[in-house]
Structures are given as structure tokens and as C-alpha cells.
C-alpha positions in Angstrom: -25.0 -24.8 -4.2 -26.6 -28.3 -3.7 -24.4 -30.8 -1.8 -24.2 -34.1 -0.3 -21.8 -36.4 1.7 -18.8 -37.5 -0.1 -18.5 -41.2 -0.7 -15.6 -42.4 1.6 -14.3 -45.1 -0.7 -14.4 -43.0 -4.0 -11.5 -40.6 -4.2 -12.9 -38.9 -7.4 -16.5 -38.5 -6.1 -18.4 -35.7 -7.7 -21.9 -34.2 -7.1 -22.8 -34.8 -10.8 -23.6 -38.4 -11.8 -20.7 -40.4 -13.4 -22.9 -43.1 -14.6 -25.3 -45.9 -13.5 -22.7 -47.4 -11.2 -22.2 -44.1 -9.5 -25.9 -43.5 -9.0 -26.3 -47.0 -7.4 -23.4 -46.4 -5.0 -24.9 -43.0 -3.9 -28.3 -44.6 -3.4 -26.8 -47.2 -1.3 -24.7 -44.8 0.8 -26.7 -41.7 1.2 -30.2 -41.6 2.7 -32.9 -39.9 0.7 -34.6 -36.8 2.3 -38.2 -37.1 1.1 -39.3 -33.8 2.7 -36.6 -31.8 0.8 -36.7 -34.0 -2.4 -32.9 -34.5 -2.3 -30.2 -36.6 -0.8 -29.4 -35.9 2.9 -26.7 -33.3 3.1 -25.3 -34.1 6.5 -25.7 -37.9 7.0 -24.3 -40.9 5.4 -25.2 -44.6 6.1 -22.9 -46.5 8.5 -22.7 -49.5 6.3 -23.6 -48.8 2.8 -25.6 -51.8 1.4 -25.6 -53.6 4.7 -28.2 -54.6 7.1 -27.4 -51.7 9.5 -29.5 -48.7 8.4 -27.8 -46.4 10.9 -26.4 -43.1 9.8 -23.4 -41.0 10.8 -22.4 -37.4 10.3 -20.4 -36.6 7.1 -16.8 -35.8 7.3 -16.5 -34.4 3.8 -18.8 -33.2 1.1 -19.1 -32.9 -2.7 -20.8 -29.8 -4.2 -22.7 -29.0 -7.3 -20.6 -26.5 -9.1 -23.2 -24.5 -10.6 -23.9 -21.6 -10.4 -20.7 -21.2 -8.5 -17.4 -23.1 -9.2 -16.2 -22.3 -5.7 -17.0 -20.1 -2.7 -15.4 -19.8 0.7 -18.2 -21.9 2.1 -17.4 -24.8 -0.1 -13.6 -24.4 0.2 -13.6 -25.0 3.9 -17.0 -26.9 4.2 -19.1 -24.4 6.3 -22.1 -26.7 6.1 -24.5 -28.7 8.3 -23.2 -28.1 11.9 -21.1 -25.2 10.7 -23.8 -23.3 8.9 -24.1 -20.8 11.7 -20.5 -19.8 11.0 -21.7 -18.2 7.7 -24.2 -16.0 9.6 -21.5 -15.1 12.1 -19.2 -14.0 9.3 -21.9 -11.7 8.0 -22.3 -10.4 11.5 -18.6 -9.6 11.7 -18.8 -7.7 8.4 -21.5 -5.5 10.0 -19.6 -5.3 13.2 -16.6 -3.9 11.3 -18.8 -1.2 9.7 -20.2 -0.4 13.2 -16.9 0.1 14.9 -15.4 1.8 11.8 -18.3 4.3 11.5 -17.9 5.5 15.1 -14.0 5.4 15.1 -13.5 7.1 11.8 -16.4 9.4 12.1 -14.9 10.9 15.2 -11.3 11.1 13.7 -12.7 12.7 10.6 -14.0 15.6 12.6 -10.7 15.9 14.4 -8.2 15.3 11.7 -10.1 16.2 8.5 -12.0 14.3 5.7 -9.3 13.8 3.3 -6.7 12.3 5.6 -9.1 9.7 6.8 -10.2 8.7 3.2 -6.6 8.2 2.3 -5.8 6.1 5.4 -8.9 4.0 5.1 -8.5 3.5 1.4 -5.0 2.1 1.9 -6.2 -0.2 4.8 -9.2 -1.3 2.7 -6.9 -2.2 -0.3 -4.6 -4.3 1.8 -7.4 -6.3 3.5 -9.2 -6.9 0.2 -6.0 -8.1 -1.6 -5.2 -10.4 1.4 -8.5 -12.2 1.9 -8.4 -14.3 -1.5 -5.4 -16.2 -0.2 -7.0 -17.3 3.2 -8.3 -20.8 3.6 -9.2 -20.8 7.3 -12.1 -19.4 9.1 -10.5 -17.0 11.8 -8.2 -15.1 9.4 -11.1 -14.8 7.0 -13.4 -13.1 9.5 -10.7 -10.9 10.7 -10.0 -9.7 7.2 -13.8 -9.2 6.6 -13.9 -7.1 9.7 -11.0 -4.9 8.4 -12.6 -4.6 4.9 -15.7 -3.1 6.4 -13.9 -1.2 9.2 -11.7 0.7 6.7 -14.6 0.8 4.1 -16.9 2.5 6.6 -14.3 5.3 7.0 -14.0 5.6 3.2 -17.7 5.9 2.5 -18.8 8.1 5.4 -16.0 10.6 5.1 -16.2 10.8 1.3 -20.0 11.4 1.6 -19.7 14.2 4.2 -17.0 15.9 2.2 -19.2 15.9 -0.9 -22.1 17.4 1.1 -19.8 20.1 2.5 -18.4 21.1 -0.9 -21.7 22.1 -2.5 -24.5 24.5 -1.8 -28.2 23.8 -1.2 -29.2 23.4 -4.8 -26.7 20.6 -5.3 -26.8 18.6 -2.1 -29.3 16.1 -3.4 -26.8 15.3 -6.3 -23.9 15.0 -3.9 -25.8 12.9 -1.6 -27.2 10.6 -4.3 -24.1 10.5 -6.6 -22.4 7.9 -4.3 -25.5 5.8 -4.2 -26.0 5.7 -8.0 -22.4 4.7 -8.5 -22.9 2.0 -5.7 -25.9 0.5 -7.5 -24.2 0.7 -10.9 -21.3 -1.2 -9.3 -23.8 -4.0 -8.4 -24.6 -4.5 -12.1 -20.9 -4.7 -12.8 -20.4 -7.1 -10.0 -23.2 -9.4 -11.2 -21.7 -9.4 -14.7 -18.3 -10.3 -13.3 -19.7 -12.9 -11.0 -21.6 -14.5 -13.9 -18.3 -14.8 -15.8 -15.9 -15.5 -12.9 -17.4 -18.4 -10.8 -14.4 -18.5 -8.3 -14.8 -16.2 -5.3 -11.1 -15.5 -4.8 -10.4 -14.4 -8.4 -13.6 -12.3 -8.3 -12.4 -10.6 -5.1 -9.3 -9.5 -6.8 -10.9 -8.2 -9.9 -13.3 -6.1 -8.0 -10.7 -4.7 -5.7 -8.5 -3.3 -8.5 -10.7 -0.2 -9.2 -10.0 1.0 -5.6 -6.4 1.8 -6.7 -7.8 4.4 -9.1 -9.9 5.8 -6.3 -6.9 6.2 -4.1 -4.9 8.0 -6.8 -7.7 10.4 -7.6 -8.2 11.3 -3.9 -4.5 11.7 -3.2 -3.8 13.9 -6.4 -7.0 15.8 -7.1 -9.2 16.0 -4.0 -8.7 18.9 -1.5 -9.7 19.0 2.0 -13.2 20.1 2.9 -13.1 23.9 3.1 -16.0 23.9 5.5 -14.0 21.7 7.9 -10.9 23.8 7.6 -12.9 26.9 8.3 -14.3 25.3 11.5 -10.7 24.5 12.5 -9.6 28.1 11.9 -7.2 27.2 9.1 -8.0 30.3 7.2 -4.9 30.3 4.8 -5.8 26.8 3.6 -9.4 27.7 3.1 -8.3 30.7 1.1 -6.1 28.7 -1.2 -8.9 26.2 -1.9 -11.5 28.9 -2.6 -9.2 30.8 -4.8 -8.5 27.7 -6.8 -12.3 26.9 -7.0 -13.1 30.4 -8.1 -10.5 30.2 -10.8 -11.8 26.9 -12.1 -15.4 28.1 -12.1 -14.3 31.2 -14.0 -15.5 33.8 -11.5 -13.7 36.9 -10.3 -11.7 36.6 -7.0 -13.3 38.7 -4.1 -11.8 40.3 -1.1 -14.1 38.2 0.9 -11.6 35.4 0.7 -9.1 37.6 2.5 -11.5 38.4 5.3 -12.2 34.9 6.5 -10.8 35.7 10.0 -13.9 37.8 10.6 -16.0 34.6 11.1 -17.2 34.5 14.7 -16.0 31.8 17.1 -19.4 30.8 18.6 -19.0 27.3 17.2 -15.7 26.5 19.2 -15.9 24.1 22.0 -19.0 22.2 20.8 -18.9 18.4 20.6 -21.4 15.6 19.9 -22.3 15.4 23.6 -23.9 18.9 23.4 -26.8 17.2 21.7 -27.8 15.6 25.0 -28.4 19.2 26.5 -31.5 19.8 24.3 -34.6 17.6 24.4 -35.4 18.6 20.8 -32.2 17.4 19.5 -32.3 14.1 21.5 -35.8 13.4 20.0 -34.6 14.1 16.6 -31.4 12.1 17.0 -33.4 9.1 18.3 -35.8 9.2 15.4 -33.0 9.5 12.9 -31.0 6.7 14.5 -34.0 4.4 14.4 -34.5 5.2 10.8 -30.9 4.4 10.0 -31.1 1.1 11.9 -34.3 0.0 10.2 -33.3 1.1 6.7 -30.0 -0.8 7.1 -31.7 -3.9 8.5 -34.3 -4.1 5.6 -31.7 -3.2 2.9 -29.2 -5.8 3.9 -31.9 -8.3 5.0 -33.5 -8.2 1.6 -30.2 -8.4 -0.1 -29.2 -11.5 1.9 -32.6 -12.9 1.4 -32.1 -13.0 -2.4 -30.9 -16.5 -2.3 -34.0 -17.6 -0.4 -36.2 -16.4 -3.2 -37.3 -18.7 -6.1 -35.6 -18.4 -9.5 -32.2 -17.8 -10.8 -29.9 -16.1 -8.2 -28.3 -13.9 -10.9 -31.5 -12.8 -12.3 -32.9 -12.1 -8.7 -29.7 -10.1 -7.9 -29.9 -8.0 -11.0 -33.6 -7.3 -10.3 -32.8 -6.2 -6.8 -30.0 -4.0 -8.2 -32.4 -2.5 -10.6 -34.8 -1.8 -7.9 -32.0 -0.1 -5.9 -30.8 2.0 -8.9 -34.4 3.1 -9.7 -34.8 4.1 -6.0 -31.6 6.3 -6.2 -32.6 8.0 -9.4 -36.1 8.5 -8.1 -34.9 10.1 -4.9 -32.5 12.3 -6.8 -35.4 13.6 -9.0 -38.1 14.2 -6.4 -36.1 14.8 -3.2 -36.2 18.6 -3.6 -39.8 18.6 -4.9 -41.3 16.6 -2.0 -38.8 17.6 0.7 -36.8 15.2 2.8 -39.5 14.6 5.4 -42.4 13.5 3.2 -40.1 11.3 1.0 -38.5 9.6 4.0 -41.9 9.0 5.7 -43.6 7.7 2.6 -40.8 5.6 1.3 -40.3 3.7 4.6 -44.0 3.0 4.9 -44.2 1.9 1.3 -41.4 -0.6 1.7 -42.8 -1.8 4.9 -46.3 -2.5 3.6 -44.9 -4.3 0.6 -42.8 -6.5 2.8 -45.7 -7.3 5.0 -47.8 -8.1 2.1 -45.5 -11.0 1.1 -47.3 -13.2 3.8 -50.5 -13.3 1.7 -49.3 -15.2 -1.4 -47.3 -17.4 0.9 -50.1 -18.3 3.2 -53.0 -18.4 0.7 -51.2 -19.7 -2.3 -49.8 -17.5 -5.1 -47.2 -17.4 -7.7 -43.5 -17.1 -6.7 -43.3 -14.0 -8.9 -45.7 -12.1 -6.7 -43.5 -12.6 -3.6 -40.5 -11.6 -5.6 -42.3 -8.4 -6.9 -43.4 -7.5 -3.4 -39.8 -8.0 -2.3 -38.6 -5.7 -5.1 -41.1 -3.0 -3.9 -39.9 -3.4 -0.4 -36.3 -3.0 -1.5 -37.3 0.1 -3.6 -38.9 1.7 -0.7 -36.2 1.1 2.0 -33.4 2.1 -0.4 -35.2 5.4 -1.1 -35.3 5.8 2.6 -31.6 4.9 2.9 -30.7 7.4 0.3 -32.7 10.2 1.9 -31.7 9.5 5.5 -28.0 10.2 4.7 -28.8 13.6 3.2 -31.4 14.4 5.9 -29.0 13.6 8.7 -26.1 15.7 7.1 -28.5 18.8 6.9 -30.1 18.2 10.2 -27.0 18.4 12.4 -24.3 21.1 12.4 -20.8 21.2 10.8 -19.0 20.9 14.3 -20.4 17.4 14.8 -21.7 16.4 11.3 -19.2 13.6 10.7 -19.4 12.3 14.3 -23.3 12.2 14.2 -23.3 10.4 10.8 -20.7 8.1 12.3 -22.9 7.3 15.3 -26.0 6.9 13.1 -24.0 4.5 10.9 -23.0 2.5 14.0 -26.7 2.1 14.9 -27.3 1.2 11.2 -24.8 -1.6 11.5 -26.7 -3.0 14.6 -29.5 -3.4 12.2 -27.3 -4.9 9.6 -26.0 -7.3 12.3 -29.5 -8.4 13.1 -30.5 -8.8 9.5 -28.9 -12.2 8.8 -30.4 -13.7 12.0 -33.8 -12.5 11.0 -33.2 -13.8 7.5 -32.3 -17.3 9.1 -36.0 -17.4 10.2 -36.7 -18.5 6.6 -35.2 -21.8 7.6 -37.7 -22.8 10.2 -40.2 -24.3 7.8 -44.0 -23.9 7.6 -46.3 -21.6 5.7 -44.4 -18.4 6.7 -41.0 -19.9 5.8 -40.0 -17.2 3.2 -42.3 -14.5 4.4 -41.5 -14.3 8.1 -38.3 -12.3 7.8 -40.1 -9.9 5.3 -42.9 -9.4 7.8 -40.6 -8.4 10.5 -38.7 -6.1 8.2 -41.9 -4.6 7.1 -43.3 -3.8 10.5 -40.3 -2.1 11.7 -40.2 -0.1 8.4 -43.6 1.2 8.9 -42.9 2.3 12.4 -39.7 4.1 11.3 -41.7 6.0 8.6 -44.3 7.2 11.2 -41.7 8.5 13.5 -40.2 10.7 10.7 -43.3 13.0 11.3 -41.5 14.3 14.3 -38.6 15.7 12.3 -38.5 19.2 10.7 -38.0 19.7 7.0 -34.5 20.7 5.8 -34.7 20.9 2.1 -33.3 24.1 0.4 -32.1 25.4 3.8 -28.7 26.6 4.9 -26.5 23.9 6.6 -26.4 24.6 10.3 -22.9 25.6 11.6 -23.6 25.4 15.3 -25.9 23.5 17.8 -28.0 26.6 18.2 -28.5 26.7 14.4 -29.5 23.1 14.5 -32.2 23.7 17.3 -33.7 26.5 15.4 -34.6 24.3 12.4 -38.4 24.5 12.1 -38.6 27.3 14.7 -36.9 30.3 13.2 -37.6 32.2 10.0 -34.0 31.9 9.3 -34.6 28.4 8.4 -37.8 28.7 6.4 -37.4 26.5 3.1 -36.7 28.7 0.1 -34.7 28.2 -3.0 -31.3 30.1 -2.7 -30.7 33.0 -5.1 -27.8 32.9 -7.6 -25.0 34.6 -5.8 -21.8 34.4 -7.7 -18.7 35.9 -6.3 -18.4 38.4 -9.1 -21.9 39.9 -8.6 -21.5 41.1 -4.9 -18.6 43.0 -3.4 -20.1 43.1 0.1 -19.8 40.6 2.8 -21.8 39.8 5.9 -20.7 37.2 8.6 -23.6 37.7 11.1 -26.2 35.4 10.0 -24.8 33.5 6.9 -21.2 33.5 8.1 -19.0 31.2 6.2 -22.0 29.7 4.4 -22.4 32.7 2.1 -18.6 32.7 1.3 -18.7 29.0 0.4 -21.7 29.3 -1.7 -20.7 32.3 -3.6 -17.4 30.7 -4.3 -18.6 27.3 -5.6 
């Protein structure tokens, strides 16, 4: 919103003009900033209308109540010398996701996906319903930290559970379903924000659906059978698979009674085992860098929406449209192109588009061209963000899958923490004012796309159960990409736990 210093002797001062007398008083009291074409936002004349033309810093402000009636920034005056506090609040949000991703990722591998989802959803609800009542900075940023801290546990654990519940043919659907619902939620949020201009009321409204999510998870969602199998809880796995077989209308097999035959070679392995293999270290570093850059560009472009010309609601909807299109696109082509080609090309496409924004800015061009290139950049990086979730889950084994995704998400939040600071470079002025953050995002995105060439393809391959399985990706015939055959539980009465192990059981049951 636009703002200016409040007139000290006018109790009912408003940003909007109250008449000629009000305009005259404002002109006499507030210096005009010719460079910005508006009244100075941070200074007021020491003696309005007098001979002394000196200025002093404002102590209070009035705000234009369009497009927002109120925001937390306007409620506690986070402007002028306090502008950096807004950036720090965004940083704290990412910091909460960083800590939560690592903390809940590890606990999810220890205690199970479902328990962590339920605990985090309750914590998330409490924090979200508490923040609208806050009117001071420190409690606000603490609650923002808790919202993202618990939110990271909800999202990551739910994603991993979804990936573990389905076979190879459905992993791209499971991996992209959460993304499509996410982008659909952005449209709903934009519509609600357009109608509800108070930030605190809007926060309460958008939190309410989380109650339904909690009820569904508590009543209908079972624990991940794959995680239970890794923990040796065979009775629980048997109950879940019998229920799934019944719901799918297939005949129960004696395989379900013979889970104890699964070998124990996976026991005793942890995420630190990755550092024993140069191959896994290189793959892990490439994946981590892609997570970090994808997050940086994704959140950077989202936060940079306000710096783009045009209506903020229209720009937000356009960005959300590019995001939804990218998720649908990745869903449709992920299996056809494979994870590697799609991840590489999407990051490079997004990066080149972001870098290209410098040309209309430097050499003159319509604002719509910069917006269009930003949308293409958002499309590319969001496709990369969608693919990297699935790619990581398929590249690393069940014994450390949630922990690895948690670590990767931690590094992604480092990128997210840096995003608002890079976005602040748009305030430095000059020809590259708007384009400079996009050029930085673009260069890193291109580099991330090139590094993907060092990774193996994982599409249509069996999820690795152990570290040895993960290392054999791209090396062993066992992991040659192929479309799995239809193997329902009623068509085969034999069982083999040497190569396929629990994977065969899970696929034939679901």
C-alpha cells in the first residue's frame, strides 16, 4: 500500500484526500519526492508552513486502504527504518521449514508417517489460529516459525506416505497430487483475499479446512505399510494389506501370511551410510543443490510478484496459473520423458527465461514482456520443484527416504531464506532494478539443470529398499527402466522375496 507520514495535529487524518483544505495541509507538512512521484513516506517538515524547511522522521503513518484494508505491516507500522523486519519475518518462515524438515523428517523415519502427520497438524492448527490475535512483532515471528515448523512435518510426511502407498505406475500421480491441490488452493486464496481485505480474518478463514484434513487423517489414513515392513511390524502390515485387498476386490493370498520371510539386510542402515559411497554423495549433492535453487526461484518469484507492474491480484492469479499448468504438465509427461530429462530441461528453461528479463528492462520494452518472462521462469522452476520431490523419493531407499527428503527440504529452505534478500535487490534502483533478482535466480537455475546430467534415471523402476539397491541405480539390469506388468494378488499364488522382496507384495496388493 501507499503511505505517508500522519499529520500530527489532525486526529482523523487519512491517506485519501478530505478536500482542498486537507490537500493544502498535506502539501505544507509533507515534502514531495520528485524521484518517486509521491509524498515522502518517512519524513515530515519540522515546522509546517514556516521558514524552517528541515525534516524529521515520522512517528506515525496513514495508509492507502486499497487493495488491502489492513495487513500486519500496517497494523504495527513496519515501514521506513523497520522495512527490514518484513524481510526477517519471511526469513523466519523459511527457517521454521528448515528446522521442521530436518526434525520431523528424522522422527518420521523413527516413529512413522501417520503419527508425525497428526502431531504436526495439531500444532499447525494451534499456531494458525493464534497468529490473527497478535499485534506485536516478536510473538508474530515466533508463531510464523511454528506454522512453517509444523507445516513442514505435515507436507513432507504426507508426501512420503503417498509415494510409499502406490506402485511405479502411480508414483507420478501421488507425487503431483499434493502439488495440484496446492496450486488450486492458491486460486481459492486469491479469491478469498480479494473479498476479505483484513489479514487476520483471512488467516482464520484459510485455516479452517485444516480441521477437515486432521479428521480425515485420524479416521481414514493408515500407517505406511512400507514403513511398518521396514520396522518388522508384520502383523500391522498384514492387517493393512488385507484391508486394501478387500477394498480393491482382489483375492487374499497366503503371501500376506509370509511377510516374516523378508530378509533383514536393510536393518542398521541410516542416512550417514550415504557418506560411505562417492556415488551416493555426488547424487545427494546434486539433488540438494536442485532443491535449494528450485525453492529459491519458486519463493523468490512469488515474493517478487508485488514488484511487477500491474494489479497485484491479477499477477498473483497469473503466477498461480503458471504453477498449476506446470504441475499438470509434469504429471502428463513425467513418465514419457523420464525424471532426468524433465528436471534438466525445466530448470534450464526457467533459468533462461529469468535471465532474459534483463533485456526489456535495459533496452526498453513493455512491462507485459517482463511479466511474461517471469511467468515462464515460474513455470520452469515449478516443474523442477514438482519433479525433484518424486526424483528424490525414487532415488533413495526406504530406510532413509523421509530423512533424505527432510535434509533436502532443509537445504531448500536455505534457498528460501536467501530468496527475500535477493528479491530486495530490486530496491537498489537503476536499470536493472526489477530484473537483477531474476537474473541471479536464472543463472543458478541453469547451473542446477546442467548438474542433473550426473544423476541416473529412476522412472518406472522399483523403489530401492536398501543402500545397496540405491547404489545399483544406473548400473544393474535390475534397475533398467521398464513398465511394470499387471500383477494382481489373485493371478499369482507364488511368492519370491529374493530380489523383489516386499516390493512385489505391496504392488500386488495395491
